[in-house]
The first five atom37 places (N, CA, C, CB, O) and aatype in JSON, in Angstrom:
{
  "aatype": [12, 7, 5, 9, 13, 15, 15, 19, 3, 15, 13, 5, 18, 16, 9, 17, 11, 18, 7, 9, 0, 2, 11, 13, 3, 18, 18, 13, 19, 1, 2, 4, 1, 5, 1, 9, 19, 13, 11, 4, 16, 0, 11, 7, 4, 3, 18, 18, 9, 4, 19, 1, 7, 2, 10, 3, 12, 3, 7, 12, 9, 19, 11, 6, 13, 7, 7, 3, 8, 10, 8, 2, 19, 15, 6, 5, 4, 5, 12, 3, 0, 9, 5, 8, 9, 2, 15, 11, 19, 5, 15, 13, 4],
  "atom_mask": [
    [1, 1, 1, 1, 1],
    [1, 1, 1, 0, 1],
    [1, 1, 1, 1, 1],
    [1, 1, 1, 1, 1],
    [1, 1, 1, 1, 1],
    [1, 1, 1, 1, 1],
    [1, 1, 1, 1, 1],
    [1, 1, 1, 1, 1],
    [1, 1, 1, 1, 1],
    [1, 1, 1, 1, 1],
    [1, 1, 1, 1, 1],
    [1, 1, 1, 1, 1],
    [1, 1, 1, 1, 1],
    [1, 1, 1, 1, 1],
    [1, 1, 1, 1, 1],
    [1, 1, 1, 1, 1],
    [1, 1, 1, 1, 1],
    [1, 1, 1, 1, 1],
    [1, 1, 1, 0, 1],
    [1, 1, 1, 1, 1],
    [1, 1, 1, 1, 1],
    [1, 1, 1, 1, 1],
    [1, 1, 1, 1, 1],
    [1, 1, 1, 1, 1],
    [1, 1, 1, 1, 1],
    [1, 1, 1, 1, 1],
    [1, 1, 1, 1, 1],
    [1, 1, 1, 1, 1],
    [1, 1, 1, 1, 1],
    [1, 1, 1, 1, 1],
    [1, 1, 1, 1, 1],
    [1, 1, 1, 1, 1],
    [1, 1, 1, 1, 1],
    [1, 1, 1, 1, 1],
    [1, 1, 1, 1, 1],
    [1, 1, 1, 1, 1],
    [1, 1, 1, 1, 1],
    [1, 1, 1, 1, 1],
    [1, 1, 1, 1, 1],
    [1, 1, 1, 1, 1],
    [1, 1, 1, 1, 1],
    [1, 1, 1, 1, 1],
    [1, 1, 1, 1, 1],
    [1, 1, 1, 0, 1],
    [1, 1, 1, 1, 1],
    [1, 1, 1, 1, 1],
    [1, 1, 1, 1, 1],
    [1, 1, 1, 1, 1],
    [1, 1, 1, 1, 1],
    [1, 1, 1, 1, 1],
    [1, 1, 1, 1, 1],
    [1, 1, 1, 1, 1],
    [1, 1, 1, 0, 1],
    [1, 1, 1, 1, 1],
    [1, 1, 1, 1, 1],
    [1, 1, 1, 1, 1],
    [1, 1, 1, 1, 1],
    [1, 1, 1, 1, 1],
    [1, 1, 1, 0, 1],
    [1, 1, 1, 1, 1],
    [1, 1, 1, 1, 1],
    [1, 1, 1, 1, 1],
    [1, 1, 1, 1, 1],
    [1, 1, 1, 1, 1],
    [1, 1, 1, 1, 1],
    [1, 1, 1, 0, 1],
    [1, 1, 1, 0, 1],
    [1, 1, 1, 1, 1],
    [1, 1, 1, 1, 1],
    [1, 1, 1, 1, 1],
    [1, 1, 1, 1, 1],
    [1, 1, 1, 1, 1],
    [1, 1, 1, 1, 1],
    [1, 1, 1, 1, 1],
    [1, 1, 1, 1, 1],
    [1, 1, 1, 1, 1],
    [1, 1, 1, 1, 1],
    [1, 1, 1, 1, 1],
    [1, 1, 1, 1, 1],
    [1, 1, 1, 1, 1],
    [1, 1, 1, 1, 1],
    [1, 1, 1, 1, 1],
    [1, 1, 1, 1, 1],
    [1, 1, 1, 1, 1],
    [1, 1, 1, 1, 1],
    [1, 1, 1, 1, 1],
    [1, 1, 1, 1, 1],
    [1, 1, 1, 1, 1],
    [1, 1, 1, 1, 1],
    [1, 1, 1, 1, 1],
    [1, 1, 1, 1, 1],
    [1, 1, 1, 1, 1],
    [1, 1, 1, 1, 1]
  ],
  "atom_positions": [
    [[120.59, 28.1, 83.75], [120.7, 26.85, 83.04], [122.0, 26.18, 83.43], [120.6, 27.05, 81.52], [122.98, 26.83, 83.79]],
    [[121.98, 24.87, 83.33], [123.18, 24.13, 83.63], [123.31, 23.64, 85.06], [0.0, 0.0, 0.0], [124.25, 22.91, 85.38]],
    [[122.37, 24.01, 85.93], [122.44, 23.54, 87.31], [122.26, 22.03, 87.33], [121.38, 24.23, 88.2], [121.4, 21.49, 86.62]],
    [[123.06, 21.35, 88.13], [123.06, 19.88, 88.17], [122.44, 19.4, 89.48], [124.5, 19.33, 88.01], [122.72, 19.93, 90.55]],
    [[121.6, 18.38, 89.37], [121.0, 17.72, 90.52], [121.47, 16.28, 90.53], [119.43, 17.8, 90.48], [121.63, 15.66, 89.47]],
    [[121.7, 15.74, 91.7], [122.28, 14.4, 91.81], [121.33, 13.29, 91.36], [122.7, 14.15, 93.23], [121.77, 12.21, 90.98]],
    [[120.02, 13.57, 91.4], [119.04, 12.55, 91.02], [117.7, 13.2, 90.69], [118.87, 11.51, 92.16], [117.5, 14.39, 90.92]],
    [[116.79, 12.4, 90.17], [115.43, 12.86, 89.92], [114.78, 13.28, 91.23], [114.59, 11.75, 89.22], [114.13, 14.32, 91.32]],
    [[114.97, 12.45, 92.25], [114.38, 12.75, 93.57], [114.92, 14.06, 94.13], [114.66, 11.61, 94.55], [114.18, 14.83, 94.74]],
    [[116.2, 14.31, 93.92], [116.81, 15.55, 94.4], [116.18, 16.77, 93.72], [118.33, 15.53, 94.15], [115.9, 17.77, 94.37]],
    [[115.96, 16.68, 92.41], [115.33, 17.78, 91.69], [113.9, 17.99, 92.18], [115.34, 17.51, 90.17], [113.5, 19.13, 92.45]],
    [[113.14, 16.92, 92.29], [111.74, 17.03, 92.72], [111.64, 17.62, 94.13], [111.05, 15.66, 92.68], [110.77, 18.44, 94.4]],
    [[112.53, 17.21, 95.01], [112.54, 17.75, 96.37], [112.89, 19.24, 96.35], [113.54, 16.98, 97.25], [112.29, 20.03, 97.08]],
    [[113.85, 19.62, 95.53], [114.25, 21.02, 95.43], [113.11, 21.88, 94.89], [115.48, 21.17, 94.52], [112.87, 22.97, 95.4]],
    [[112.4, 21.39, 93.88], [111.26, 22.13, 93.33], [110.15, 22.24, 94.37], [110.72, 21.43, 92.05], [109.51, 23.29, 94.49]],
    [[109.92, 21.19, 95.12], [108.91, 21.22, 96.18], [109.25, 22.31, 97.21], [108.82, 19.84, 96.88], [108.39, 23.1, 97.58]],
    [[110.51, 22.35, 97.66], [110.94, 23.37, 98.61], [110.87, 24.77, 97.99], [112.37, 23.08, 99.09], [110.48, 25.72, 98.67]],
    [[111.24, 24.9, 96.73], [111.2, 26.19, 96.03], [109.76, 26.7, 95.94], [111.81, 26.06, 94.61], [109.5, 27.89, 96.14]],
    [[108.83, 25.8, 95.64], [107.42, 26.18, 95.56], [106.89, 26.69, 96.9], [0.0, 0.0, 0.0], [106.15, 27.67, 96.95]],
    [[107.26, 26.0, 97.97], [106.83, 26.43, 99.3], [107.45, 27.78, 99.65], [107.21, 25.37, 100.37], [106.75, 28.69, 100.1]],
    [[108.74, 27.91, 99.44], [109.45, 29.15, 99.8], [108.94, 30.35, 99.02], [110.95, 28.99, 99.55], [108.89, 31.46, 99.54]],
    [[108.54, 30.13, 97.76], [108.1, 31.23, 96.91], [106.59, 31.29, 96.75], [108.74, 31.13, 95.57], [106.07, 32.07, 95.95]],
    [[105.89, 30.46, 97.49], [104.43, 30.47, 97.58], [103.74, 30.34, 96.22], [103.98, 31.73, 98.24], [102.88, 31.14, 95.87]],
    [[104.14, 29.32, 95.48], [103.43, 29.03, 94.24], [103.24, 27.54, 94.09], [104.2, 29.6, 93.03], [103.96, 26.73, 94.67]],
    [[102.25, 27.18, 93.29], [101.94, 25.79, 93.04], [102.37, 25.45, 91.63], [100.43, 25.5, 93.26], [102.45, 26.33, 90.77]],
    [[102.64, 24.19, 91.38], [103.13, 23.75, 90.09], [102.57, 22.38, 89.78], [104.68, 23.74, 90.06], [102.01, 21.71, 90.64]],
    [[102.73, 21.97, 88.54], [102.37, 20.61, 88.15], [103.43, 20.11, 87.19], [100.95, 20.54, 87.51], [104.09, 20.89, 86.5]],
    [[103.58, 18.79, 87.15], [104.55, 18.18, 86.25], [103.88, 17.89, 84.91], [105.14, 16.9, 86.86], [102.89, 17.17, 84.85]],
    [[104.43, 18.46, 83.85], [103.94, 18.19, 82.5], [104.46, 16.83, 82.07], [104.38, 19.31, 81.5], [103.76, 16.03, 81.46]],
    [[105.72, 16.61, 82.4], [106.37, 15.33, 82.11], [107.22, 14.98, 83.32], [107.24, 15.39, 80.79], [107.91, 15.84, 83.87]],
    [[107.17, 13.73, 83.74], [107.87, 13.35, 84.95], [108.35, 11.9, 84.82], [106.96, 13.51, 86.2], [107.66, 10.96, 85.22]],
    [[109.53, 11.75, 84.25], [110.12, 10.41, 84.12], [111.61, 10.5, 84.43], [109.88, 9.83, 82.68], [112.11, 11.58, 84.74]],
    [[112.3, 9.42, 84.35], [113.72, 9.4, 84.71], [114.61, 10.14, 83.71], [114.19, 7.96, 84.83], [115.71, 10.56, 84.08]],
    [[114.17, 10.31, 82.48], [114.98, 10.99, 81.46], [114.7, 12.48, 81.34], [114.75, 10.34, 80.14], [115.58, 13.25, 80.97]],
    [[113.48, 12.88, 81.66], [113.1, 14.27, 81.45], [111.99, 14.67, 82.42], [112.65, 14.5, 79.99], [111.03, 13.93, 82.62]],
    [[112.14, 15.84, 83.0], [111.11, 16.39, 83.87], [110.83, 17.82, 83.43], [111.54, 16.35, 85.39], [111.75, 18.62, 83.25]],
    [[109.56, 18.13, 83.25], [109.13, 19.48, 82.93], [108.04, 19.84, 83.93], [108.63, 19.61, 81.43], [107.09, 19.09, 84.11]],
    [[108.19, 20.99, 84.56], [107.12, 21.44, 85.44], [106.75, 22.86, 85.08], [107.53, 21.34, 86.93], [107.57, 23.63, 84.57]],
    [[105.49, 23.21, 85.35], [104.95, 24.54, 85.06], [104.2, 25.06, 86.27], [104.04, 24.51, 83.82], [103.7, 24.29, 87.09]],
    [[104.12, 26.38, 86.35], [103.31, 27.03, 87.37], [101.84, 26.82, 87.04], [103.65, 28.56, 87.47], [101.47, 26.8, 85.86]],
    [[101.0, 26.65, 88.06], [99.58, 26.39, 87.83], [98.74, 27.66, 87.65], [99.02, 25.6, 88.97], [97.58, 27.58, 87.26]],
    [[99.32, 28.82, 87.93], [98.55, 30.06, 87.85], [98.13, 30.35, 86.41], [99.37, 31.24, 88.4], [98.91, 30.16, 85.47]],
    [[96.9, 30.81, 86.26], [96.38, 31.14, 84.94], [97.23, 32.23, 84.3], [94.91, 31.6, 85.03], [97.54, 33.25, 84.93]],
    [[97.61, 32.01, 83.06], [98.37, 33.01, 82.32], [99.86, 33.01, 82.61], [0.0, 0.0, 0.0], [100.61, 33.76, 81.97]],
    [[100.32, 32.2, 83.55], [101.75, 32.17, 83.87], [102.42, 31.14, 82.96], [101.99, 31.82, 85.38], [101.98, 30.0, 82.87]],
    [[103.48, 31.55, 82.31], [104.17, 30.64, 81.41], [105.52, 30.17, 81.97], [104.38, 31.31, 80.06], [106.39, 29.73, 81.21]],
    [[105.7, 30.28, 83.28], [106.94, 29.87, 83.93], [107.08, 28.35, 83.9], [106.98, 30.38, 85.38], [106.15, 27.63, 84.26]],
    [[108.24, 27.86, 83.47], [108.5, 26.43, 83.43], [110.0, 26.16, 83.58], [107.97, 25.81, 82.12], [110.82, 27.04, 83.36]],
    [[110.32, 24.93, 83.96], [111.7, 24.47, 83.99], [111.73, 23.05, 83.42], [112.3, 24.51, 85.45], [110.85, 22.24, 83.71]],
    [[112.73, 22.77, 82.62], [112.92, 21.45, 82.04], [114.31, 20.94, 82.42], [112.75, 21.49, 80.48], [115.31, 21.62, 82.2]],
    [[114.36, 19.75, 83.0], [115.64, 19.1, 83.3], [115.69, 17.78, 82.56], [115.82, 18.88, 84.84], [114.66, 17.15, 82.3]],
    [[116.9, 17.37, 82.23], [117.08, 16.1, 81.52], [118.22, 15.32, 82.13], [117.35, 16.35, 80.03], [119.15, 15.87, 82.72]],
    [[118.11, 14.01, 81.98], [119.19, 13.14, 82.41], [120.4, 13.36, 81.51], [0.0, 0.0, 0.0], [120.25, 13.65, 80.32]],
    [[121.56, 13.22, 82.08], [122.79, 13.41, 81.33], [123.46, 12.06, 81.15], [123.74, 14.42, 82.05], [123.73, 11.37, 82.13]],
    [[123.73, 11.67, 79.91], [124.32, 10.36, 79.64], [125.74, 10.23, 80.15], [124.29, 10.09, 78.16], [126.2, 9.12, 80.45]],
    [[126.44, 11.34, 80.27], [127.84, 11.31, 80.7], [128.0, 11.21, 82.22], [128.56, 12.54, 80.2], [129.11, 10.99, 82.71]],
    [[126.92, 11.37, 82.95], [127.0, 11.35, 84.41], [125.65, 10.96, 84.99], [127.45, 12.72, 84.95], [124.64, 10.98, 84.29]],
    [[125.65, 10.62, 86.25], [124.38, 10.38, 86.94], [123.77, 11.73, 87.29], [124.59, 9.5, 88.22], [124.48, 12.71, 87.49]],
    [[122.45, 11.76, 87.35], [121.8, 12.99, 87.76], [121.05, 13.67, 86.64], [0.0, 0.0, 0.0], [120.89, 13.13, 85.55]],
    [[120.6, 14.88, 86.95], [119.79, 15.68, 86.03], [120.43, 17.06, 85.89], [118.32, 15.8, 86.54], [121.09, 17.55, 86.81]],
    [[120.23, 17.66, 84.74], [120.77, 18.98, 84.49], [119.67, 19.87, 83.9], [121.99, 18.91, 83.54], [118.91, 19.43, 83.05]],
    [[119.6, 21.11, 84.36], [118.6, 22.05, 83.84], [118.99, 22.41, 82.41], [118.51, 23.34, 84.74], [120.07, 22.93, 82.16]],
    [[118.1, 22.11, 81.48], [118.35, 22.37, 80.06], [117.67, 23.64, 79.57], [117.89, 21.19, 79.22], [118.19, 24.34, 78.7]],
    [[116.51, 23.94, 80.12], [115.82, 25.16, 79.7], [114.83, 25.61, 80.76], [115.1, 24.95, 78.36], [114.32, 24.8, 81.53]],
    [[114.59, 26.87, 80.78], [113.55, 27.44, 81.63], [113.12, 28.74, 81.0], [114.06, 27.66, 83.09], [113.83, 29.32, 80.18]],
    [[111.96, 29.18, 81.38], [111.49, 30.42, 80.78], [110.2, 30.9, 81.38], [0.0, 0.0, 0.0], [109.62, 30.27, 82.26]],
    [[109.78, 32.01, 80.89], [108.55, 32.62, 81.35], [108.79, 33.54, 82.52], [0.0, 0.0, 0.0], [109.75, 33.37, 83.28]],
    [[107.92, 34.5, 82.66], [107.97, 35.41, 83.8], [107.14, 34.82, 84.92], [107.46, 36.82, 83.41], [105.99, 34.42, 84.73]],
    [[107.72, 34.76, 86.09], [107.05, 34.21, 87.25], [107.07, 35.27, 88.34], [107.71, 32.87, 87.73], [107.99, 35.32, 89.16]],
    [[106.05, 36.12, 88.33], [106.06, 37.29, 89.2], [104.91, 37.3, 90.19], [106.03, 38.54, 88.38], [104.46, 38.37, 90.59]],
    [[104.42, 36.15, 90.58], [103.27, 36.08, 91.47], [103.42, 34.87, 92.38], [101.94, 36.01, 90.67], [104.38, 34.1, 92.25]],
    [[102.47, 34.7, 93.29], [102.45, 33.52, 94.14], [101.01, 33.03, 94.27], [103.05, 33.83, 95.53], [100.1, 33.63, 93.72]],
    [[100.81, 31.95, 94.99], [99.49, 31.32, 95.1], [98.47, 32.27, 95.71], [99.58, 30.05, 95.93], [97.34, 32.35, 95.22]],
    [[98.84, 32.98, 96.78], [97.86, 33.87, 97.41], [97.43, 34.98, 96.46], [98.44, 34.48, 98.69], [96.26, 35.37, 96.46]],
    [[98.35, 35.49, 95.66], [97.97, 36.51, 94.67], [97.03, 35.91, 93.64], [99.22, 37.1, 93.98], [96.07, 36.56, 93.23]],
    [[97.29, 34.67, 93.21], [96.42, 34.01, 92.23], [95.04, 33.79, 92.82], [97.02, 32.68, 91.77], [94.03, 34.0, 92.14]],
    [[94.97, 33.37, 94.09], [93.67, 33.18, 94.74], [92.9, 34.49, 94.82], [93.85, 32.6, 96.16], [91.69, 34.52, 94.61]],
    [[93.6, 35.58, 95.11], [92.96, 36.89, 95.16], [92.44, 37.28, 93.78], [93.94, 37.96, 95.68], [91.33, 37.8, 93.66]],
    [[93.25, 37.03, 92.73], [92.81, 37.36, 91.37], [91.59, 36.53, 90.99], [93.95, 37.12, 90.35], [90.66, 37.05, 90.38]],
    [[91.59, 35.23, 91.34], [90.45, 34.37, 91.04], [89.2, 34.84, 91.78], [90.77, 32.92, 91.42], [88.11, 34.84, 91.21]],
    [[89.35, 35.24, 93.05], [88.21, 35.72, 93.84], [87.64, 36.99, 93.23], [88.63, 35.96, 95.3], [86.42, 37.14, 93.14]],
    [[88.5, 37.9, 92.83], [88.05, 39.16, 92.22], [87.32, 38.87, 90.91], [89.25, 40.11, 91.96], [86.27, 39.47, 90.65]],
    [[87.85, 37.97, 90.09], [87.19, 37.62, 88.84], [85.83, 36.99, 89.11], [88.06, 36.67, 88.01], [84.86, 37.26, 88.4]],
    [[85.75, 36.14, 90.13], [84.48, 35.49, 90.49], [83.45, 36.53, 90.94], [84.7, 34.44, 91.6], [82.3, 36.49, 90.51]],
    [[83.87, 37.45, 91.79], [82.97, 38.5, 92.27], [82.52, 39.38, 91.11], [83.67, 39.36, 93.35], [81.34, 39.72, 91.01]],
    [[83.45, 39.75, 90.24], [83.1, 40.59, 89.08], [82.1, 39.88, 88.18], [84.36, 40.95, 88.28], [81.18, 40.52, 87.66]],
    [[82.26, 38.58, 87.99], [81.32, 37.86, 87.13], [79.93, 37.81, 87.77], [81.83, 36.43, 86.85], [78.92, 37.89, 87.06]],
    [[79.86, 37.69, 89.1], [78.57, 37.69, 89.8], [77.9, 39.06, 89.71], [78.76, 37.3, 91.28], [76.69, 39.16, 89.48]],
    [[78.7, 40.13, 89.88], [78.16, 41.5, 89.8], [77.65, 41.76, 88.4], [79.25, 42.55, 90.19], [76.57, 42.33, 88.24]],
    [[78.38, 41.35, 87.38], [77.94, 41.57, 86.01], [76.66, 40.81, 85.68], [79.04, 41.17, 85.06], [75.84, 41.28, 84.89]],
    [[76.49, 39.65, 86.29], [75.27, 38.88, 86.01], [74.02, 39.52, 86.62], [75.43, 37.46, 86.54], [72.91, 39.28, 86.16]],
    [[74.22, 40.34, 87.67], [73.09, 41.05, 88.28], [72.74, 42.32, 87.53], [73.41, 41.38, 89.73], [71.61, 42.81, 87.64]],
    [[73.67, 42.86, 86.78], [73.43, 44.14, 86.09], [72.64, 43.98, 84.82], [74.74, 44.8, 85.77], [72.37, 44.96, 84.13]]
  ]
}
């Protein structure tokens, strides 16, 4: 917490690079000039980060983050495929 970004664009670019580097997808829950919240798209993952504009300076500052983020997109795709296959097998039984 407390990491400072020079602008909204700087934060969004950093999150984009972080998602690629760590192989996960995310979506913005809130995305405006005063507050940005993003979450991981994986089912059951509660990982999120919230940044807010700071009145005393230009830029954004990380105010809160949380959740365990211990997977990536390929792992989520594998979990989804396994669940899909299991549901098909169960429907035949």
